[in-house]
N, C-alpha and C positions, 0 to 999 in steps of 0.2 A: 504494500500500500504506500502511495506517495504521501509524505507528511507535509502538512502546511497548517499554519495557525488560522484556519478559517474563522473561528470565533472572534479573533482579534482584528479581522480585516473589514474595513469600512466598505470595500467593494463587495464582499460577501453579503453583508447586511443590506446594502442597497439593492443588490440583485435579488435576494430571496424575498425581500419586502416588496419590491416592484413586481415580481412574478406572482406573489400572493394577491396583490392589489389587482393586477390585470385579470387573474383567474376569477376573482370575485366580480369584477366589472363584466367580464364575459358572461358569467352565469346570470347576472342581473339583466343584461341586455337580451339574452337569448329568448326569453318568453315573448319579447316584442318583435322577434324576427330580425334583430339587428346584430351584426357581427362586430367584434372589436375593431377590425380593419375598416369597416364602413364608418364606425364612430370616429376613428382616427382621421379618415379622409375628411369628414364633415368638420371635425375639430380644427384641423389645420387650415381648411378653407375659411372657417369662421375667424380664425386668428389672423391669417395672412392675406386673405382674399384669393382671387384666382391664381393658380400655380400651374406650371407645366408638370407633366407626368413625372419627369426626371426629378424636379424639385420636390414634389410630393413624396416620391419614393425615398429620396435622401432623408427627408425629415422623419419618415416612418421607419427608417433604418432597414429597408428591404430593397431588393434589386428591382429595377423597373419592370422586368418581365413578370415578377411576382405580383405586381400591382395591377397588371392589365386585366386579370380576371375580376378583381374587385371593382375596377372602374367599369368594365363591361356590364356587370350585373347592376351596378348603381345607375348606369346610363339606361339600361333596359327598364329599370324601375322608375325612370324619369325623375331621378333625384339630382343628377348632374348631367352636364353635357360637355363634350370636347369641342373647342372652337380653335380655328387656326390662329397661330401666333402672328400678330401683325408684322413682327420684325424678322421672323424665321419660319418660312412655310413648312419646314420639316417638323416643327414642334406643334404639339396640341396643348392648349391651355384648358384646364379643368375649371368649370364654373358651376356653382350650385343653381338649381332651379327652384321655383317657388314651392314645389311640393316637398323639398328637402326640409322646410321649416317644421313640418309636423313630426318628421323623424328626429330632427335635431332636438325638439322639445322633449321627446322620449329619452334621448341620449343624455340630455342635461339632467332630467329627473333621476335617471339611473345613476349617473355620476355623483349627484348630490347625495343619493342614498348610500352609495359606497363610501364617499368621503365622510359622511356622518358616522357610519359604522367604524371606519378606520380611526376616527378621532374620538370615539365614544368616551373613553376614560382619560382623555387628555384635557387639562384645563386650557383656558384661552391663552394663558401665559406660556404653557408648554407648547401649544400649537405655534405660537409666534416664535418661540425659541427654535423649534424644529424647522420652521420655514427659513429662519435666519441662518441656521447652521447648514441646511441643505444648499442654500444659495452660496454660502462660502465654499462648500465642497465643489459645487458646480463651477464657480469662478476659478478655483484652483486648478481644475482639469481642462478648462477651455482657454 
């Protein structure tokens, strides 16, 4: 067995916590027929506005070909559409459609439910401290 002090590793705790959080979110979204990847697409489009498929894949930490199926299904469900990039005809820019708003409202409701569960036994001060410390860690690695 390879030895490593996982219990002392901030990377280990960030990873296992992130995985547990995402699994919980996935199971909360599933009854609504929404996948985590679909929620991610809508989330990044809500934060950033229209993005190219390559930009979106990069933000989601997946390869562009892996995103194609998600985009195809969302486009078929009339949640998003691909539009030509005005500056580069090879690129397609992903835009949300009006019908994405009802799905986004469900995503937000599920996300708030998971957030509430995750912070259930944390005081407001502890939550503020956690956010501040996570921001410091993020800044250290970017």
